[in-house]
C-alpha positions as CSV (number, residue, x, y, z in Angstrom):
1,M,22.3,-16.5,17.0
2,L,21.9,-16.5,13.2
3,A,18.1,-16.4,13.6
4,I,18.4,-13.3,15.8
5,A,20.8,-11.6,13.4
6,L,18.5,-12.3,10.4
7,A,15.4,-11.1,12.3
8,L,17.2,-7.9,13.3
9,G,18.3,-7.4,9.6
10,A,14.6,-7.8,8.6
11,G,13.7,-5.1,11.1
12,L,16.3,-2.8,9.7
13,G,15.1,-3.3,6.1
14,W,11.4,-3.0,6.9
15,G,12.1,0.2,9.0
16,A,14.0,1.9,6.1
17,S,11.3,0.9,3.6
18,D,8.5,2.0,5.9
19,F,10.1,5.4,6.4
20,L,10.7,5.9,2.6
21,G,7.2,4.7,1.8
22,G,5.6,6.9,4.3
23,L,7.7,9.9,3.2
24,K,6.8,9.4,-0.4
25,S,3.2,9.0,0.5
26,R,3.1,12.5,1.8
27,S,3.7,13.9,-1.7
28,R,2.4,11.0,-3.9
29,P,-0.8,8.9,-3.7
30,V,-0.4,5.8,-1.6
31,P,-1.7,3.4,-4.3
32,S,1.0,4.7,-6.7
33,V,3.7,4.3,-4.1
34,L,2.5,0.8,-3.3
35,L,2.0,-0.4,-6.8
36,I,5.5,0.6,-8.1
37,S,7.4,-0.5,-5.0
38,Q,5.6,-3.9,-4.8
39,A,5.9,-4.5,-8.6
40,T,9.6,-4.0,-8.3
41,A,9.7,-6.6,-5.5
42,L,7.7,-9.0,-7.6
43,V,10.0,-8.7,-10.6
44,L,13.0,-9.4,-8.3
45,L,11.4,-12.5,-6.8
46,T,10.2,-13.8,-10.2
47,I,13.7,-13.6,-11.5
48,T,15.1,-15.3,-8.4
49,T,12.6,-18.1,-8.5
50,A,13.2,-18.7,-12.3
51,V,17.0,-18.9,-11.7
52,R,16.6,-21.4,-8.8
53,G,14.6,-23.7,-11.0
54,V,12.7,-25.3,-8.1
55,G,9.1,-26.3,-8.7
56,P,6.2,-25.1,-6.5
57,P,5.4,-26.9,-3.2
58,D,2.1,-28.3,-2.1
59,P,-0.9,-25.9,-2.7
60,A,-1.7,-25.7,1.0
61,F,1.6,-23.9,1.6
62,L,0.9,-21.5,-1.3
63,V,-2.5,-20.6,0.3
64,Q,-0.6,-19.8,3.5
65,A,1.7,-17.6,1.5
66,A,-1.2,-15.8,-0.2
67,V,-2.7,-15.1,3.2
68,A,0.7,-13.7,4.3
69,G,0.7,-11.5,1.2
70,L,-2.8,-10.2,1.9
71,G,-1.9,-9.5,5.5
72,E,1.2,-7.6,4.5
73,T,-0.8,-5.6,1.9
74,V,-3.2,-4.5,4.6
75,G,-0.3,-3.7,7.0
76,I,1.7,-1.7,4.5
77,A,-1.3,0.3,3.2
78,A,-2.4,1.2,6.7
79,L,1.1,2.0,7.8
80,Y,1.9,4.2,4.7
81,R,-1.5,6.0,5.0
82,G,-1.0,6.5,8.7
83,L,2.5,7.8,8.3
84,A,1.3,10.2,5.6
85,V,-1.7,11.7,7.4
86,G,-0.8,11.1,11.0
87,T,2.3,11.3,13.2
88,M,5.1,8.8,12.5
89,S,6.1,8.7,16.2
90,I,2.5,7.5,17.1
91,V,1.7,5.2,14.2
92,A,5.0,3.3,14.3
93,P,4.9,2.3,18.0
94,V,1.3,1.1,17.8
95,A,2.2,-1.0,14.7
96,A,4.8,-2.7,16.9
97,A,1.9,-4.7,18.5
98,A,2.1,-7.0,15.4
99,P,4.1,-9.8,17.3
100,L,1.2,-10.3,19.7
101,I,-0.7,-12.2,16.9
102,P,1.8,-15.0,16.5
103,L,2.3,-15.0,20.3
104,L,-1.4,-15.4,20.9
105,A,-1.6,-18.1,18.2
106,G,1.1,-19.9,20.2
107,L,-1.1,-19.7,23.3
108,V,-4.1,-21.1,21.5
109,A,-1.9,-24.0,20.3
110,G,-0.9,-24.7,23.9
111,Q,2.5,-23.0,23.9
112,V,2.3,-21.4,27.4
113,P,4.9,-18.6,27.8
114,G,7.4,-18.8,30.6
115,P,7.7,-16.1,33.3
116,L,10.2,-14.0,31.2
117,Q,8.2,-14.2,28.0
118,F,5.0,-13.3,29.9
119,A,6.8,-10.3,31.4
120,G,7.9,-9.3,27.9
121,L,4.3,-9.5,26.6
122,V,3.1,-7.3,29.5
123,L,5.9,-4.7,29.1
124,T,5.5,-4.5,25.3
125,A,1.7,-4.0,25.5
126,L,2.1,-1.4,28.3
127,G,4.9,0.4,26.5
128,L,2.8,0.6,23.3
129,V,-0.1,2.2,25.2
130,I,2.2,4.7,26.8
131,A,4.0,5.5,23.6
132,S,0.8,6.0,21.7
133,R,-0.4,8.8,24.0
134,R,0.4,12.3,22.6
135,P,-1.4,15.4,23.8
136,A,-3.3,17.3,21.1
137,T,-1.5,20.4,20.0
138,G,-4.1,21.9,17.7
139,T,-1.5,22.1,14.9
140,G,-2.8,19.2,12.8
141,D,-1.9,16.3,15.0
142,R,-4.4,13.4,14.7
143,P,-3.7,11.1,17.6
144,L,-6.8,8.9,17.2
145,T,-6.3,8.6,13.4
146,S,-2.7,7.6,14.0
147,I,-3.6,5.0,16.6
148,L,-6.3,3.4,14.4
149,Y,-4.0,3.2,11.4
150,G,-1.3,1.7,13.6
151,L,-3.6,-1.0,14.9
152,L,-4.7,-1.9,11.4
153,A,-1.1,-2.1,10.4
154,A,-0.3,-4.3,13.4
155,L,-3.1,-6.7,12.5
156,G,-1.9,-7.0,8.9
157,F,1.8,-7.5,9.8
158,G,0.9,-9.9,12.6
159,T,-1.0,-12.0,10.0
160,F,2.0,-11.9,7.7
161,F,4.4,-13.0,10.5
162,L,2.3,-16.1,11.3
163,S,1.3,-17.1,7.8
164,M,4.8,-16.6,6.3
165,H,6.3,-18.8,9.0
166,H,4.0,-21.7,8.0
167,A,4.4,-21.1,4.2
168,G,8.2,-20.9,4.4
169,Q,8.5,-24.3,5.9
170,A,7.9,-25.8,2.4
171,D,10.0,-23.4,0.3
172,T,11.0,-19.9,1.2
173,G,11.4,-18.7,-2.4
174,W,7.9,-19.8,-3.5
175,A,6.4,-18.5,-0.3
176,L,7.9,-15.0,-0.9
177,L,6.9,-15.0,-4.6
178,T,3.3,-16.1,-3.9
179,A,2.9,-13.5,-1.1
180,R,4.3,-10.7,-3.3
181,L,2.1,-11.8,-6.3
182,T,-1.0,-11.6,-4.0
183,T,0.1,-8.2,-2.9
184,V,0.5,-6.8,-6.4
185,I,-2.9,-8.4,-7.5
186,V,-4.7,-6.8,-4.6
187,I,-3.1,-3.4,-5.1
188,A,-3.6,-3.5,-8.9
189,S,-7.2,-4.5,-8.5
190,A,-7.8,-1.6,-6.1
191,V,-6.2,0.8,-8.5
192,V,-8.4,-0.4,-11.3
193,L,-11.6,-0.4,-9.3
194,T,-11.1,3.1,-7.9
195,R,-9.9,4.3,-11.3
196,H,-6.8,5.7,-9.7
197,H,-4.4,7.3,-12.0
198,V,-0.9,6.2,-11.1
199,T,1.2,9.4,-11.0
200,V,4.8,9.5,-10.1
201,R,7.7,11.6,-11.3
202,R,10.7,10.0,-12.9
203,S,12.8,11.2,-10.1
204,D,10.7,9.2,-7.7
205,L,11.4,5.9,-9.4
206,P,14.8,5.1,-7.7
207,V,13.4,5.6,-4.2
208,L,10.2,3.6,-5.0
209,A,12.3,0.8,-6.5
210,S,14.6,0.8,-3.5
211,I,11.6,0.3,-1.3
212,G,10.8,-2.9,-3.2
213,V,14.4,-4.1,-2.9
214,L,14.4,-3.5,0.9
215,I,11.1,-5.3,1.3
216,V,12.3,-8.4,-0.5
217,A,15.5,-8.5,1.5
218,A,13.7,-8.0,4.8
219,D,11.0,-10.6,4.0
220,A,13.6,-13.2,3.1
221,Q,15.5,-12.6,6.2
222,Y,12.4,-12.9,8.4
223,A,11.2,-16.1,6.6
224,V,14.5,-17.8,7.3
225,A,14.8,-16.5,10.8
226,S,11.3,-17.8,11.7
227,M,12.3,-21.3,10.7
228,L,15.7,-21.3,12.4
229,G,14.2,-20.1,15.7
230,P,10.8,-19.5,17.4
231,V,8.4,-17.4,15.3
232,S,7.5,-15.3,18.3
233,V,11.1,-14.2,18.7
234,A,11.6,-13.5,15.0
235,A,8.4,-11.5,14.9
236,V,9.3,-9.4,17.9
237,L,12.8,-8.6,16.7
238,G,11.5,-7.9,13.2
239,S,9.1,-5.4,14.7
240,L,12.0,-3.3,15.7
241,H,11.4,-1.8,12.3
242,T,9.1,0.7,14.1
243,V,12.1,1.9,16.1
244,V,14.1,2.4,12.9
245,T,11.1,4.4,11.5
246,I,11.0,6.6,14.6
247,V,14.7,7.2,14.6
248,L,14.6,8.2,10.9
249,A,11.6,10.5,11.5
250,R,13.5,12.1,14.3
251,I,16.6,12.6,12.3
252,V,15.2,13.5,8.9
253,L,11.8,15.1,9.8
254,K,12.9,16.5,13.2
255,E,9.8,15.0,14.8
256,R,9.9,15.5,18.6
257,L,9.0,12.8,21.1
258,T,7.2,13.8,24.3
259,R,8.5,12.5,27.6
260,P,5.7,9.8,27.9
261,Q,6.5,8.6,24.4
262,M,10.2,8.2,25.2
263,I,9.3,6.3,28.4
264,G,6.9,4.2,26.4
265,M,9.5,3.3,23.8
266,G,11.9,2.4,26.6
267,V,9.3,0.0,28.1
268,V,8.7,-1.4,24.6
269,L,12.4,-2.1,24.1
270,A,12.6,-3.7,27.6
271,G,9.7,-6.0,26.6
272,V,11.4,-6.8,23.3
273,L,14.6,-7.7,25.1
274,A,12.8,-9.9,27.5
275,L,11.0,-11.7,24.7
276,S,14.2,-12.2,22.7
277,L,15.8,-13.9,25.8
278,T,13.2,-16.6,26.0
């Protein structure tokens, strides 16, 4: 039960941070949004690790954490860009395919799903396809662009789910710090190489900092949840962040969902429920 509660908490935190990040990316360059929010998260994790006073684990676990950080960087960048130039209610459901990666990894390792888990997989995949369909309106919608960014985000987040599970088995704190350090290094390198000028208003800083805080809290909850219970269940429940993003987009931005999208989201939730019961 605790693992489920933590995974749901992670989904809530990620959903709120995704929405805020995507919203800010509509008025500010994505690299600027990423750099400041991720730097905030890194500072928090550095302080926490220093206070704990625990030495680093075996380098093999740190490599896994670095891979997790790289995957999350790709996922966040793709998601923020997709939310900025596409339609939130398309990008978010497609990004929900991320749990398929740890599930498929389990299959390769010989973890054959039971009937209920298999049904959940089928329902989730089918629901994502249905939810991703949105008729062109000729008013600036970019369904294909939204789907592609969503798929890239799913690949990145799925890699994070799997790698963080392995890295966190040694020490959660060091796994989170290494992953975040990797993220900041990659983003900072991209900013330097592209000669991007970081531009934000002072009024943006509280929101960008809060994104970093939310990410740290969500990552920590997921890391613990994936160790207390099956990583596949933690990943699926954590992916409910897409539902949070869609709800916030509907409430704040007044984005409308078509009937097929609503049906698709219902099928996705049914699949998520089936997976969580395995």
